[in-house]
N, C-alpha and C positions, 0 to 999 in steps of 0.2 A: 504494500500500500504506500510505503514511503516513496518508492520509485515512481509510482503513478502520480503521487502528489508533487514530486520533484519535476516531473514532466508537465505539470499543469493540468492533468486530467482529473485529479481529485483535489478537493479542498478540505483542510482539517479545521473544523469549527469547534471551539471548546464547549459550546453549548449544544450543538446539534450533532457532533461527531464528524465522521467522514462523509462528505457529500460530493456528488458529481459536480465538476467545475462548470460554471455557467459562463459561456463565452460572451465577450462584450466588444463593442466597437472601440472603446477606449483601450482595451488590452491589445487588440489587433493593431491599432495605431502605434502603441508603445513598442510592441515587438518589432514591427517593421521600421519604425524610426531608428531603433538600435541596429537592426540588420542593414539599413541603408548606410550606416557608418562602417560597420565591420565587413560586410560582404565585398565591397570594392577593394578593400585592403587584401582580403583573402584571395580574390580572383587575380589581382595583380601578381601576387606571389605564386599563385598556381600557374599562370601563363609563363612565368619565368622559370618554373621548376618542373612542370609536368613532363613525364617521360612519354615516349611514343607508345609504350605498352599501357600506360595509364590512360592515354587518349583512346586507345582501342577498347579498353574496358568501359570507359564512359560511353563510347559509341554503342557498345553492346547493351548497356543499361538503357540507353535511349530507345533502342529497338524494342525492349520489353515495354517501355512506356507507350510507344506508338501502337503496339498491338493490344494494349490493355483498354478495356471498356469500363471496368468497375472503378469508380472514383476512389474507393477505399484502398484497393490494391495499387492503383496508380499512385496514390499518395505515398505509400510505402516505397515503391520504386523511386519516386521523386526524391524522397528523403535520402535514400541510398546514393542516388546520382549526385546530389549536392554534397553529401558527406564525402563521397569519393573525390570530388573536385577540391573540397576544403582540405582533405588529407594531403593532396598533391601540393598544397601550398608550403608544406614542410614547416608549418607553424602549429604545433600540437595544441597549444593553449588557445589560440584563435579558433582552430577547428573545433575544440571542445565547447567554447562559448557559443559558436554558431550551431552546433548540434543541439544544445539546450534550447536555443531560440527556435530552431526548426521543429523540434519536438513540440514545443509550445504552440507553434503555428499550424501544426498538422491538422488539427480540428477545423481550423478556418479554411485551410486549403481543400480538404476533403468536402466540406460543406459547399464551398465555392464551385468545385468541380461537379458536385451532384446537382446543384441548382442551375448551373450554366455549363452543360456538357461541351459546347464548342470551345470553352476555355482550355480543356485538356489538349485539343489539337493546337490551339494557339500557343500554349506553354511548350508543347513538343517542338514546334517550330523555333521558339526562342531557345530551347535547349540545343537544337541542331546548330543554330547560329553561334551559340556560346562555344560549343565544341570546335566549330570551324575557327573561331577567333583563337582558341588554344592551339590548333594546328598551325595557324598562320603566325603564332606568337605575337598577336596584336593586342597589347595590353589595353590601349585606348578603346578599341572596339569591345573587348571583353567587359571592361568597366561600364561602358554605356549600355551594353546588353543586360548586364546584371541589374543596373538601376531600372531599366525598362521592365525587366522581368518582375522585380520586386514591386514596382509601382502598379503593374497590371494585376498582380495577385492581390494586393491590398485594395485596389479599386473594386475588383470583383467581390472580394470578401466583405468589404464595407457595405455593399449594396444589399446584403442579406442580414444585416444587423441593424438594430434600431437605437442608436445613440446619437448624440449631437457632436461627434468629433469630425475633424476634417475628412474629406472623401478621397484624398490622395496623399501619397508620400513623395517627398523629394521635390 
């Protein structure tokens, strides 16, 4: 239960015990605001350090996502894909922070994909472009694509939540 609470899926309330985490637009905004700072740093390091073998692995992961129709399973593949790229940054602490944020955002990503199925195909195209930037060793393109990818995800996720936070990041 501690692990699920640490991942943001459960909340521990001293008066009510353990309860299922209730997603909010404010939390989505905060997660992605932090990711907009950290992800560009990670992808910069990834482009500089990723091996050809790691690029091939990322491409294989993308193929799994492209073939997947179930938003929940797609979200698991998506997390693995982004974790793989973050690991290629050769910055273990940064990759760990991002993994925690990605785990916290999984609920929002899955909901967004379930509510807007075309978003999966759009995200898949963004992943293809991101891997191509890694192949080309184009840091500037990779950073721009990362920001676009995060902004698109938060925009779609925000549309399914009902708080008065800003509708986009970055």
